[in-house]
N, C-alpha and C positions, 0 to 999 in steps of 0.2 A: 330340286328333287321332290318326289312325293312318295310317302309310305303310309300305310294304314296306321301303324303304331310306331312311335319313336320312343325308344327306351334309352333313358339317360343313366349310365353307369354300367361298366363292364365287369363288375364283380360276379360272384356266383348267382345272386338273385336276378340281376339283369340278363345274364347269359341263359339261365334256366328259363326265364320268362320267354325270351326270344325263341329258344328251341321248341318250347310247348306250343307257341303260337305258330311257328313255321310248320311243325308237324300237322297243324290243323289247316294249313293252307293259307294262313294270313301273312301279309307282307310286313314284317317287323325288321327294324334296323336298331343297332346299339351304338351309342356314342360314349366313348370312354376317354377321359382326360389323360390318363397315364398310359405308359407303354405296356405291352403284354408281359414283358419280362418283369416289370415293376409289380404288376398285379400278382403274377405267380410267385414273387418272392415274399409276399405277405405270409407271415406265420399265424395261423388262426386255429381255432378249436377243431375237434374232429369227432365229436359224439353225435351221431345221426339217429334221430328217431326213426321208428319203422315207417312212419308216414312219408318222410323224406326219401328213405330208401326206395319205397314203392313208386314215388314220383320219378326218381332217377331211372328206375327200370322201365317205367312207361315211356319215358322220354328217349330210351334207347341208349342210356349211358351207364348201364348197371354192370357190364361185363367185368371190368377191372375191379370194381367195388366188390363183386361177389368173390373174385379170386384172391384179392388181397385184404379185404376188410376183415376185422375181428369182431365176432358176435359176442356181446357181453350179456349175460343173463341176470346180472346183479352188480351190486356195489358195496363196498365196505365203509362204514362210518365208525371212526374211533375218536371219541370226545368225552371229556369230563368223566373218565373212568369207565366208560361203557364202550362195548364193541358190538356193533349191530350190522349184521349182514342183511341187506335188502334184496330179497330174491325176486327180481322183476318177473321172471318166467312163471314162477309158482303163484305169485300174487295177481298177475294181470294177463298172463299168457303171451306177453310180448317181450321183446328184447331191444337193445340198442346196438349200433354198429360203430366201431371205431375205424374211421377212415378220414384222413386229414382234409380240411377244407381246401387246401392247395391242390390236392389230388382231384377233388370234386371239380374245381375250376379248370384244371387241366383237361379233364374228360369232356367237359362242356365245350371248351375251345376246339378240341379235336373234332368233335361231332359237328359243330358249327362250321368249321373249316371244310369238312367232308361234304356237307350239303350246300355249301356256297352261301351261307348266311352272311350278310354284311355286318362286320364289327369295325367301326372306325376308331382307331387309337390316335391319341394326340389331338383330340377335339377340345379346343380351348375356348374359353369365353362363352360356354353354352348358356343361352338365355331362352326362356319360354315365353311366348307371346300368345295372347288371345285365349288363355286357358279357359276362361269363363264364356267363350263364344263357341259357335259351331264350327269354327275354322281355325284351330290353333296352328301355330307354326313354331319352329325352333331354329335359332340362328347360332352359328358358331364359326370358328376359324380352324381350318384344317389344311395342312401342307401349304401354309402361306396364303391361302385364299379364303375369303369370306364365303360361307355356305349357308343355305337355307333348306330346311325340310318342312314341307306342308304335310300335315297328317290329320287323321281323325281323333286320335287320342295320344296322350303323352304319359309314359310310366316313369316315375321318378324312383330309380333304384340306386341312387347316387350317394348314399351314405349320410352320415350326420352332418357333414360340412359341405354337401353339395348344394346346388342352387334350387332344387325342386321344392323342398318344404318352404324355403323363403319366398317362393313365388306366390304362395297363398297369402293373401293380405293378413298382416299381423292381428288386426282387429277380428278376424274370423278364426284364428287359431287359439286353441287352449293348450297350454303346455304344462306338463306335470314333471317335476324333476326332483330327485334326491341324490345328492353327491355324497358318497361314502368317505369317511376320514382316513382312508388308507388305499394302497394299490396292491397289485399283484406283481411280484418279481418272478419272472418265468425264465427257465433255461431249457434248452434242447440239448440232449447228449446222446452220443452213440453208445448207450448202455441198455441192458435188458430191463424191462419194467419191473417194479417192485413186486407186483402180484399180477395175476391173469385178469383182474378187474381193477377199476379205479379205486383209490383209497382217499377218502376225505378225512382230514384230521383237524379236530378242534383242540386248542391248547391255550394255556394262560399266556404263552408267548406270542400267540397268533396262529392263524389258520395255515394249513399246508394241504397241498393236493399232489398226489402221485398219479400221473396219467401216462399216456403212451401214444405213439404214432404207429409203431409196429413192433415186431419181436426184438428188434435191435435198436430202436429209437424211442427214447423216453422224454416226456415233457413234465417237468416238476415246477411247482409254484409255492411261493411264500408270501404271506401277508406282510407288507412293510409300510412304514410311514410314507406319507406323500412327499416328505422332504428328502427321502432317499433318492440317490441316483445310481444308475447301473455301475458307474465306476467305484462306488462304495463297496461293492460286493465282489470279492475274488471267488473263483470257483470253490476253493477250500472253505471259505466262510459260508458260502451257500450250503454246501453239503453238510457242514458241521451243524448249522442251524436247523436244516431239515431233519437231521437225526434227533435233535433235541425235541422236536415237536411230534415225533412218532413213538409209539410204544417200543419198548427195548427190543422185543423179538423181531419187530418189523425193521427197526433201525439196523439190527445186525444183518438183515438180509439185503439191505440197500447196496447196489453196485454203483460206484461213482466213476466219473471220468471227465475229461475236458468238455467244457460247453462248446457248442458250435453256433449257438445263438442265445442272446441274453437280452431281456428287455423288461421295463416296468410299465404296467398299464393301470391308470386310475380306474376306479369303479363308479358307475352311476346308474341309476334308474331314470329313464326319460321316456315319455309318451307324448306325442302331439296329436291332437284331434282337430278336425276330421282328417281322414286319410284320402279325402277326395275334395277337389275344388273344380267344378265344371268338368272339363275333359282332361284334367290332370289327376292321376292316381299315384299315391305313394306306396312303397313297399319296402320292407326291411329297415335298415338303420336310418333311412331317411325319415322314418316316422317313429321309431322306438329304439331304445338301447336298454339292455338288461345286463346286470352283473353276471359274469361267467359262471358263478357258482351252480346255477341250475342247468348249464349247457343248453341254453335256449336261443342264442343269437342267431345262428345259421338256420336253426329249425323254425323259428318264428318267421324269418324271411322266406322260407320255403312255403309255409302255409299261406302267407300273403300272396306269393306268386301263384300258388294253386288256386286260391279264390279268384284272383284277378284274371289269370288265363282262362279259367273256365267261364267267367263272366263275359269277357271279351269275345270268346268263341260263341257263346250263346247270343250276344248282341248281334253279331254278324249273321247269325242264323235266324234273327228276327225277334228274339226274346230279350227285352231290355231290363227286366226285373232284377236278375243277378248283379248287373253292373250298378243299378240304383242301390242295392243292398250291400255293396262291397265294403264300404267303410265301417258300417255297424258290425258286419259279420267278421271282418278281420280284427277289429278292436276288441270284440268280445274274447277272442282267443288271446290277444296280446295282453290284456289285463290280467287274465288268469295265469298266463305263463310269467308275467312280471311279478305277480303275487308270490308264485312259487320260488322264483329266483331271489326275491327279497327275503322270504322266510328262511330259505337255506343260508343265505348270507348272514342273517341275524342269529341263527342258531349256532353257527360254527366259527364265526370270527370274534376276535377280541375287540371290545369297546371300552377301554379303560376309563374314559371320561364319563361313562354312564354309571359307574359305580357297581357296588357289590350286589344290588338287587337284580340287575340285569344278568350278571354272571350266574347267580343262583337260578334264575328263571331259565337260562340256557341249559344248565345242568339238568333241571327238572324236565325240560322239553326232550332232551336226549334220553333220559331215564324212562319217560313215558313211551317214547318211540321204541325203546328196547323191549318193553313189555306189552305192547299193544299191536296185534296183527292189523287192526283197523287203521292205526296210524301208519304202519309200514305200507299198507296197501295204498293209502292216500298219497304217500310220498312216491311210491312206485308208479302209480297212474300218472302222476304229473311228470315224473322223470322220463318215462318211455314216450310221453306225449299224449295230450288229450286229443279226442277225435276231431277231424276237420269238420 
C-alpha cells in the first residue's frame, strides 16, 4: 500500500488530522490498535477552547456540537475562604464549550465514514521504519496478515504509550516530567450539574471539581492519594467527601445519584522534545501530557494537529518552511499550556508534605486573584486558549 501520510493512532487527534488532510485532497490513512467500540468507550474531558471549536466547524463536524454543546462564559473558583468568578467573556471576549471528547470522536468517525477515509482498526505491532530517510514506511499486522504502508510522512498521534515517540532515538530526545503525589477519582452520574459553569474547589482535605457533560450528566472529581483504589470508594463515600470540600451553600445544592462510571487517574506533567525526527511528526499525548486541572489535554492535541495539518498542506503546495518549523511552533504553545496547568494544579491541590509555607502561599495566590483584574485576565486568557 502507499499513502502520502500514515497516521498512527485513531483517537480524536489522529482522526481530526486525517479529516483536515483529506479535506485538502491529501491521501491520509489512520492505523489504530484498538477497536472503534473501545475508542468510543473512553471517558475523557469535554472543555473545548474556541480554537478547537473553530477547527471542528472548519472540518465540517460542528453541527451536533453547536446543537448539543454548552457555552460557558466563566468558571467559579472557591478556595481558602475566597470565592472568585472568572468571567471569560468580559475579560477576553471568548468562551469555552462543554462537549465530551467521546462525542468529538464519534463525530469525526461519522464524517470519515461518510467521505470514505480509511481507518484501520486492529492494527497490531505497528513499527515505523526509515523515519530519518526520504522514504519512510510502516509495518503492522491486520486481519491476520502482515501489511506495509509506504508513505511520505508519518504522524504519531498514538498517545503516551504508543510506538511513535520511542522511534526517535533516545539520545536525541529530551524528556521533562513531573509526577504529582496524588490522583483524581472521577465519577460520572446521571444527575444535573452543580452550577451552570464548572466549579473548582481548593480545600485542606484536597481538591474537588464539579463538571458536566450535559444538563443531565455530571462529572465530579476528588483529589485522592495514589495508594487509593476505585474499590475503596463507595458512591456514598464519594458524595460525602465532595460535600465536605465545597462551601456549605454549594454542598446543599449538590444532587447525588448512582455512579455509572468511576475511575482514578494519576496526574503528571510530561513533555518530550523535539516533536519531529526526519519525516516523523508527533502530536498530542505522544509528545506531552498535562494534568487535567487546566483542561488542556485535548485542546493541546488540537493545536498540534492544526499546525501539522497546515504545514503538510503547505508542503504539498510547494512551501516547506511551515513543516520545518512545526516542532518549535507546537512546543512553544505546549510549554505555555503546561505552565498554566501546573500553576492551576499547584494553586488548588493539597500538598501536605510541603508544609505550612506552601499552604499559606496558595491562600495568598487565591486572595490576590480575587482582588486583581489583571490576574483574573491572565487566568482567563490561558483557560480559553492562547492564540494558535
